[in-house]
Phi, psi and omega in degrees: 000316181299320180297323178294327180283344183303318185275345183303309180299323179295318179294318180295314183288340173292321179284324182214094184301340182268359181283138175259141179241126179240143182241130175249123185256025186297333181262351184255358183299139177062016179256324181241162182282344177235152180257155180309320179295346182277348183262000000 
């Protein structure tokens, strides 16, 4: 799941460079070996 989220901010900011993307990891903790801020 985290790997899928890696490209999302780039795609969004390509469409709108002024858009901010924030990630909340409350449901993914301790499920994957990497956390969203690590990608």
